[in-house]
TIKOLDREN-961563 format. One record per residue (C-alpha): residue number from 1; residue in one letter; y, z, x. Coordinates in Angstrom, 1 decimal, padded with zeros to 4 digits. Layout:
<NUM; a; <Y; Z; X>>
...
***
This chain:
<1; m; <068.6; 020.3; -065.6>>
<2; k; <066.9; 023.5; -064.1>>
<3; l; <064.6; 023.1; -061.3>>
<4; l; <063.0; 026.2; -059.9>>
<5; v; <061.2; 025.8; -056.2>>
<6; l; <058.6; 028.6; -056.5>>
<7; g; <057.1; 030.1; -053.4>>
<8; i; <053.4; 031.5; -053.9>>
<9; g; <051.4; 033.5; -051.6>>
<10; n; <050.6; 036.8; -049.6>>
<11; i; <053.1; 037.0; -046.9>>
<12; l; <050.5; 039.8; -045.5>>
<13; f; <048.1; 037.6; -044.7>>
<14; g; <049.8; 035.0; -042.2>>
<15; d; <049.3; 031.3; -043.4>>
<16; e; <048.3; 032.8; -047.3>>
<17; g; <052.2; 033.4; -047.4>>
<18; i; <053.7; 029.6; -046.2>>
<19; g; <054.6; 029.2; -050.1>>
<20; v; <056.9; 032.0; -049.6>>
<21; h; <058.2; 031.3; -046.4>>
<22; l; <059.1; 027.6; -046.9>>
<23; c; <060.5; 029.0; -050.3>>
<24; n; <062.9; 030.9; -048.3>>
<25; y; <063.0; 028.5; -045.4>>
<26; l; <064.5; 025.7; -048.2>>
<27; k; <067.3; 028.8; -049.5>>
<28; v; <068.5; 029.9; -046.1>>
<29; n; <068.4; 026.4; -043.8>>
<30; y; <069.9; 023.9; -047.1>>
<31; e; <072.6; 023.7; -049.6>>
<32; f; <071.8; 021.8; -052.2>>
<33; s; <074.5; 020.5; -054.8>>
<34; s; <074.6; 018.5; -058.0>>
<35; d; <077.7; 016.3; -058.1>>
<36; s; <075.7; 014.1; -060.7>>
<37; d; <075.5; 016.7; -063.1>>
<38; p; <077.4; 019.7; -063.2>>
<39; n; <074.5; 021.5; -065.4>>
<40; n; <071.8; 020.8; -062.3>>
<41; k; <070.6; 024.2; -061.2>>
<42; i; <068.2; 024.7; -058.6>>
<43; e; <066.8; 028.6; -057.9>>
<44; f; <064.3; 029.4; -055.3>>
<45; v; <062.1; 032.9; -056.1>>
<46; d; <059.3; 034.5; -054.4>>
<47; g; <056.7; 034.5; -056.5>>
<48; g; <054.3; 036.0; -054.2>>
<49; t; <050.7; 036.9; -056.1>>
<50; l; <052.6; 037.3; -059.2>>
<51; a; <050.5; 035.1; -061.2>>
<52; n; <050.6; 035.6; -065.2>>
<53; a; <053.7; 037.8; -064.5>>
<54; l; <055.9; 034.6; -063.9>>
<55; i; <055.3; 033.0; -066.9>>
<56; p; <058.6; 034.3; -068.7>>
<57; l; <060.1; 032.8; -065.5>>
<58; i; <058.3; 029.7; -065.4>>
<59; v; <059.2; 028.5; -069.3>>
<60; e; <063.2; 029.2; -068.5>>
<61; y; <062.8; 025.6; -066.2>>
<62; d; <062.8; 021.7; -067.1>>
<63; n; <061.1; 021.7; -063.7>>
<64; v; <059.1; 023.8; -061.5>>
<65; l; <058.3; 023.0; -057.8>>
<66; i; <055.6; 025.2; -056.4>>
<67; l; <054.7; 025.9; -052.8>>
<68; d; <051.6; 026.9; -051.9>>
<69; c; <048.2; 026.9; -049.8>>
<70; v; <045.2; 024.5; -051.3>>
<71; n; <041.8; 024.1; -050.8>>
<72; v; <040.3; 020.9; -049.6>>
<73; n; <036.7; 020.2; -048.5>>
<74; n; <036.8; 019.7; -045.1>>
<75; a; <040.1; 019.3; -044.8>>
<76; k; <042.3; 020.3; -041.5>>
<77; i; <044.5; 023.4; -041.5>>
<78; g; <048.2; 022.1; -041.8>>
<79; e; <047.0; 019.1; -043.9>>
<80; v; <049.6; 018.8; -046.9>>
<81; y; <049.4; 017.5; -050.2>>
<82; s; <051.7; 016.8; -053.2>>
<83; f; <050.6; 016.5; -056.3>>
<84; p; <051.7; 016.7; -060.2>>
<85; f; <050.4; 020.0; -061.7>>
<86; d; <049.1; 017.1; -064.6>>
<87; n; <047.1; 015.1; -062.4>>
<88; v; <045.6; 017.2; -059.8>>
<89; p; <043.1; 015.2; -057.6>>
<90; n; <039.7; 016.5; -057.9>>
<91; f; <039.4; 016.9; -054.5>>
<92; i; <041.7; 019.9; -054.6>>
<93; t; <040.6; 023.4; -055.5>>
<94; w; <043.0; 026.3; -055.3>>
<95; a; <040.2; 028.7; -054.8>>
<96; g; <040.8; 029.6; -051.2>>
<97; s; <042.3; 033.2; -052.2>>
<98; a; <042.4; 035.5; -055.0>>
<99; h; <046.1; 034.6; -055.7>>
<100; e; <045.7; 030.9; -056.0>>
<101; v; <043.0; 031.1; -058.6>>
<102; e; <045.3; 033.1; -060.7>>
<103; m; <048.5; 030.7; -060.3>>
<104; l; <045.9; 028.0; -061.8>>
<105; q; <044.9; 030.3; -064.9>>
<106; t; <048.8; 030.7; -064.8>>
<107; l; <049.9; 026.9; -065.1>>
<108; r; <046.9; 026.5; -067.4>>
<109; l; <047.9; 029.2; -070.0>>
<110; t; <051.1; 028.1; -070.0>>
<111; k; <050.4; 024.5; -070.6>>
<112; l; <047.9; 025.8; -073.7>>
<113; m; <050.8; 027.7; -075.1>>
<114; g; <052.7; 024.6; -075.0>>
<115; d; <055.3; 025.9; -072.8>>
<116; l; <055.0; 024.3; -069.1>>
<117; p; <057.8; 022.4; -067.8>>
<118; y; <057.0; 019.6; -065.6>>
<119; v; <055.1; 020.9; -062.7>>
<120; h; <054.8; 019.5; -059.2>>
<121; i; <052.9; 021.5; -056.2>>
<122; i; <053.0; 020.8; -052.3>>
<123; g; <049.8; 022.7; -051.1>>
<124; i; <048.6; 023.1; -047.7>>
<125; i; <045.6; 024.0; -046.1>>
<126; p; <046.1; 027.5; -044.3>>
<127; e; <044.2; 029.1; -041.8>>
<128; v; <042.4; 031.8; -043.3>>
<129; i; <042.7; 035.0; -041.7>>
<130; g; <040.6; 037.9; -042.6>>
<131; e; <041.6; 041.7; -043.6>>
<132; d; <044.6; 042.2; -041.2>>
<133; t; <047.7; 042.1; -041.9>>
<134; a; <049.6; 039.4; -039.7>>
<135; f; <053.1; 037.6; -039.8>>
<136; t; <052.0; 035.3; -037.8>>
<137; l; <051.8; 031.4; -038.4>>
<138; s; <048.9; 029.5; -036.9>>
<139; l; <050.2; 026.4; -034.9>>
<140; e; <048.3; 023.7; -037.1>>
<141; l; <050.5; 024.8; -040.2>>
<142; l; <054.0; 025.4; -038.7>>
<143; e; <053.2; 021.7; -037.7>>
<144; g; <052.5; 020.7; -041.4>>
<145; a; <055.2; 022.8; -042.7>>
<146; k; <057.6; 020.2; -041.4>>
<147; i; <055.8; 017.8; -043.8>>
<148; m; <055.6; 020.3; -046.7>>
<149; e; <059.3; 020.7; -045.8>>
<150; n; <060.0; 016.5; -045.7>>
<151; e; <058.1; 016.5; -049.2>>
<152; a; <060.0; 019.3; -050.8>>
<153; i; <063.7; 017.8; -050.0>>
<154; s; <062.6; 014.4; -051.0>>
<155; y; <061.1; 015.8; -054.4>>
<156; i; <064.5; 017.9; -054.5>>
<157; t; <066.7; 014.9; -053.9>>
<158; s; <064.6; 012.4; -056.6>>
<159; l; <065.9; 015.1; -059.0>>
<160; g; <069.4; 014.2; -058.3>>
<161; f; <070.5; 016.9; -055.9>>
<162; g; <072.0; 016.1; -052.8>>
<163; v; <071.0; 018.2; -049.8>>
<164; k; <072.6; 019.7; -046.5>>
<165; k; <071.1; 021.5; -043.8>>
<166; i; <073.2; 024.5; -042.6>>
<167; a; <071.3; 026.1; -040.7>>
<168; q; <068.4; 025.9; -038.1>>
<169; t; <066.6; 029.4; -038.6>>
<170; n; <062.4; 028.5; -037.8>>
<171; l; <059.9; 029.2; -040.0>>
<172; q; <057.9; 032.0; -037.6>>
<173; e; <061.6; 033.8; -038.1>>
<174; i; <061.7; 033.3; -041.7>>
<175; a; <058.2; 034.8; -041.6>>
<176; n; <058.7; 037.4; -040.0>>
<177; n; <061.4; 038.5; -042.0>>
<178; s; <060.3; 037.7; -045.8>>
<179; y; <059.1; 041.2; -046.6>>
<180; k; <062.6; 041.9; -046.7>>
<181; g; <063.8; 039.0; -048.9>>
<182; f; <066.6; 036.6; -048.6>>
***
């Protein structure tokens, strides 16, 4: 099985980049293995705000884990939601930012074409900032990101991957350097 961990978001707008930051965080701080099946492979990709341009990448995998922001009416910053794409709860929308609408459309288009692998989403409520560039993540998001991290690790291990923590680089430090790539 080939698993893609896809971080989505705009790293220039604080909390909005959490999907990319958490994807990089997992890549830097953990080692993943698959002793049970040598054909199991896991890749971590910064999908940024590419949306439809990600289709050729997404269809190459058996399973996709998307890390992103979500929008839920009356939710608090830092709340985390984990769900399969085929069963998105009615109270969740991806209308909080331009990239989220595009990512939802990307997944729907890929499904319509019959090429969508199994997709699981772990999303968090961000603090929405204005038009100013910022790399600083809100305290509420940093707390919620711990839940996202645990959900992601749990999901990855449920697919047969072994996980070992190898570093302690904190999420804010990752966010400060995500523009450099990992």
